[in-house]
N, C-alpha and C positions, 0 to 999 in steps of 0.2 A: 476865635468857633469854641462857646465850652464847649465839655466834654460828654454833655447828655445831646447838645443838638447830633452831634462825629457819635450817637449809637444811632441817634431816627435816627438819623440820615443810615448809618451800616443795616439796618433793620432794613428801611424799601430798597435796599441792594439785597444783598440775605434772597428778603422771598422774590423777588422779580430775580433771580436768579434758582431758586432754589436750593440752596445753602444751608436743608434745616440748620447741621451738626452745630453752623455759624452763628442760625441765625437765635438758634437754643441758650448758644455761649451768654446772646447778654439776658436774659431771661433771670433773675434765681429761682432755685429747686422750686420755689414751691409756688414760682408764679402762675397767676391764671387772665384765660381771655374769656372775655365774656365777647362773644358772636349773636347779630340775631338772622346768622342764618346753623351754625351749629352748637347754641345754648352755651355756657358758663360750659368751659375743659376746664383743665392742666393746662399749664402750654402744651406743655411734649406735644399731647394724646392733640390737640385742637392742631397738629402743628404734620402730624402726623397725618393726620383724616385730613387734612383739606389735601397737602401735595398726594393723597392715591387720588380724589378729584381734580386734578393739576395736570395740564400739559406745559403752561405756558402760559406767566404770564409777566406785564407791561406794567409798567409804575411812575410815571412824572408825578415828582413833589411839586403842591399848586405853593404848601408855604406852612410852616412851622410855623405857630400859636404858643409865645412861652412869658407867665410871670415869671417876673425876676423871686426871688428864696418860700415858690412853690416848685414840686413834686415835680408837680402834671408836666403835662407837655402837651401839646395836639398838633395835630401833623395833618396835616389838606393833602389826598390826592385823588390824583385818573387809576379807576386799579380796569386793566381789557384782560379778562381771564378769560385763556379757554383752555375750555373742560374737555379728559380724555375724552370723555365722545365725542369732540371737533363744534360742539354746540362754543359760541365767543356771548361775551356779556362786556357790558363795560359799563361805567358808573363811578361817580364822586363817593368819595368815605373819606371821611373822619376817623380816628384812630387817638383815641387820646390816653396818652401815655404815666401811670404810675409808677415810681422809679423808687430804691430803695435808701438808703445811708448808702449801699456800697454803691453808686450810681446802679443797681442791676437793675432793669425793671419787673416789678411784681404784682405793675393789676394793666390787659390789658383791654379797652375795651374800643368795641368796633361800632364805627353805626353809617351804615346806606340803606338806601331806600330798595328793599331785600322780592317786590316782587315776581320780574325776571331770572331772575339770578334765582330766586327759589326754586320753580316753575324746573327751569335747566338741572339744575343739584335730582328734583323729585325724578327729574328724567332719568337720565345716568343715573339714581340705583336701584328704579327695574329694573 
């Protein structure tokens, strides 16, 4: 297994377990996350906000897509997200990871349908 595949699997494991310290060690210091729900943020800010809104996460990896000689990788997985107010939303996600030369995550772009999640997070914040 390539080092990047191992990093990707650890990313999902740490995200599911809510282990933000370990998760953020996978990212470069200036890494960004582009989320359809939370917008474009510094990785540490994004994951702190996500953790604040989250009671529990269950992730199931479906497929890793990786091209030879590319710094990008895509993770396709299901995400069952329980918010702090006990609301639950499940959806399929594609995370596109861009690695730097040190195999740290430089950018992560999250792609999923936010219709239900957006409504539930808005209710959580009101």
